[in-house]
C-alpha positions as CSV (number, residue, x, y, z in Angstrom):
1,M,30.0,110.6,-20.4
2,I,33.7,111.2,-20.9
3,I,34.6,112.3,-24.4
4,V,38.1,112.9,-25.6
5,D,38.2,116.4,-27.2
6,R,41.9,116.4,-28.1
7,I,45.2,114.9,-27.2
8,E,48.2,117.2,-26.5
9,N,51.5,116.8,-24.7
10,G,50.7,113.5,-23.1
11,I,47.3,114.7,-21.9
12,A,43.8,113.8,-23.1
13,V,41.6,116.9,-22.8
14,C,38.2,115.5,-22.1
15,E,34.7,116.8,-21.8
16,I,33.0,115.3,-18.7
17,D,29.4,116.3,-18.4
18,G,30.0,119.7,-20.1
19,V,33.2,120.5,-18.1
20,M,36.7,120.2,-19.6
21,S,39.2,118.1,-17.7
22,D,42.7,116.8,-18.3
23,I,43.5,113.1,-18.0
24,P,47.1,111.9,-18.4
25,L,47.5,109.4,-21.2
26,S,49.2,107.2,-18.7
27,K,45.8,106.6,-17.1
28,I,44.2,105.6,-20.3
29,S,44.5,102.3,-22.2
30,T,46.5,102.5,-25.4
31,G,45.0,103.5,-28.7
32,V,42.8,106.4,-27.5
33,C,41.8,108.9,-30.2
34,E,40.0,112.2,-30.4
35,G,36.2,111.7,-30.2
36,D,36.5,108.4,-28.2
37,V,34.1,107.8,-25.3
38,L,36.0,106.7,-22.1
39,I,34.8,104.7,-19.2
40,D,36.4,104.8,-15.8
41,L,37.3,101.2,-15.0
42,S,38.6,102.1,-11.5
43,N,35.6,104.2,-10.5
44,E,38.2,106.5,-8.9
45,G,39.7,108.2,-11.9
46,T,42.9,106.1,-11.9
47,F,42.3,104.0,-15.1
48,Y,40.2,104.6,-18.2
49,T,39.6,102.6,-21.3
50,V,37.7,103.3,-24.6
51,D,34.1,102.3,-24.7
52,T,34.1,101.1,-28.3
53,A,30.3,100.5,-28.5
54,K,29.4,104.0,-27.3
55,T,32.2,105.6,-29.4
56,E,30.8,103.9,-32.6
57,Q,27.2,104.8,-31.6
58,R,28.2,108.4,-31.1
59,R,30.1,108.6,-34.4
60,A,27.2,107.1,-36.3
61,E,24.8,109.6,-34.8
62,I,27.1,112.5,-35.7
63,T,27.5,111.2,-39.2
64,K,23.7,110.9,-39.5
65,R,23.2,114.5,-38.3
66,F,25.8,115.7,-40.7
67,E,24.3,113.9,-43.7
68,H,20.9,115.3,-42.7
69,L,22.3,118.9,-42.7
70,K,24.0,118.3,-46.1
71,A,20.7,117.1,-47.6
72,K,18.8,120.0,-46.1
73,N,21.3,122.5,-47.6
74,K,20.9,121.0,-51.1
75,K,17.3,122.0,-51.2
């Protein structure tokens, strides 16, 4: 899975299977944000796009875990 960690100076710094890697924004479809999950449309690392379904699924899971922790800390 390719997850955008941050965007800086025209580069998306991504975590790819636990390893940090830089992907130029010119190789990614427009509208990419931190936390997005990317898919390699070219299968060669030349063009990426946001996997909207996986991004939303991942964000929902993170929100669920955060809410669980908040509830646990209130006890």
